[in-house]
C-alpha positions as CSV (number, residue, x, y, z in Angstrom):
1,M,-19.0,-1.1,2.2
2,P,-20.4,-4.3,0.6
3,G,-21.1,-7.3,2.8
4,K,-20.5,-10.9,1.7
5,R,-21.3,-14.1,3.4
6,I,-18.7,-16.9,3.6
7,E,-18.9,-20.4,4.8
8,I,-16.2,-21.6,7.2
9,D,-16.0,-25.2,8.2
10,D,-16.7,-26.4,11.7
11,E,-13.0,-27.0,12.5
12,T,-11.7,-23.7,11.2
13,W,-14.2,-21.4,13.0
14,P,-13.0,-22.1,16.6
15,A,-9.4,-21.8,15.5
16,L,-10.1,-18.4,14.0
17,R,-12.1,-17.3,17.1
18,L,-9.2,-18.3,19.3
19,L,-6.6,-16.5,17.1
20,A,-8.7,-13.4,17.2
21,R,-9.0,-13.6,20.9
22,D,-5.2,-14.2,21.4
23,R,-4.4,-11.3,19.2
24,M,-7.1,-9.0,20.6
25,M,-8.6,-8.5,17.1
26,T,-12.1,-8.8,15.7
27,F,-13.0,-11.4,13.0
28,Q,-13.2,-8.5,10.6
29,E,-9.7,-7.4,11.4
30,L,-8.4,-10.9,10.8
31,A,-10.2,-11.1,7.5
32,D,-8.9,-7.7,6.4
33,E,-5.3,-8.8,7.2
34,A,-5.8,-12.2,5.5
35,F,-7.2,-10.6,2.3
36,A,-4.5,-7.9,2.2
37,D,-1.8,-10.6,2.5
38,L,-3.5,-12.7,-0.3
39,L,-3.6,-9.7,-2.6
40,K,0.0,-8.8,-1.8
41,K,1.1,-12.4,-2.5
42,H,-0.4,-12.2,-6.0
43,G,0.9,-8.7,-6.7
44,R,-2.5,-7.0,-6.6
45,P,-2.8,-3.5,-5.0
46,V,-4.9,-3.4,-1.8
47,D,-6.2,0.1,-2.1
48,L,-6.6,3.0,-4.5
49,R,-3.3,4.6,-3.5
50,A,-1.3,1.4,-4.1
51,A,-3.1,0.9,-7.5
52,L,-2.2,4.4,-8.6
53,R,1.5,4.0,-7.5
54,K,1.7,0.7,-9.4
55,S,0.2,2.1,-12.6
56,V,2.4,5.1,-12.6
57,A,5.5,3.0,-11.9
58,A,4.8,0.7,-14.8
59,S,4.5,3.5,-17.3
60,A,7.0,6.0,-16.0
61,D,10.1,6.9,-18.0
62,V,13.1,7.5,-15.9
63,V,14.9,10.6,-16.9
64,P,18.3,11.1,-15.3
65,L,18.9,14.6,-13.9
66,R,21.7,16.6,-15.2
67,P,24.4,17.4,-12.7
68,K,24.3,21.0,-11.5
69,S,27.0,23.1,-13.1
70,K,29.2,25.3,-11.0
71,S,27.6,28.7,-11.0
72,K,29.4,32.0,-10.6
73,A,28.8,34.1,-7.5
74,P,25.4,35.7,-7.5
75,R,25.2,39.1,-8.9
76,K,24.3,42.0,-6.7
77,R,21.2,43.8,-7.8
78,S,21.6,47.5,-8.3
79,R,19.0,49.9,-7.0
80,R,17.5,52.5,-9.3
């Protein structure tokens, strides 16, 4: 997993630490939730599964199913 350094201003850091403590989460869990929400807000998939679903949904042609016709009673098989 790639690591990145970010700068957080002196006023925000204590607020984030307090939020993490109140919610019994780590800073990493808070960051994961925040970035997932940001991606969702902008319509971007968060993981590979979501990306595949989105790409399939965009190019999929919807083909209506034909209604099942009433079938006759099943035939009995004869033994030879």
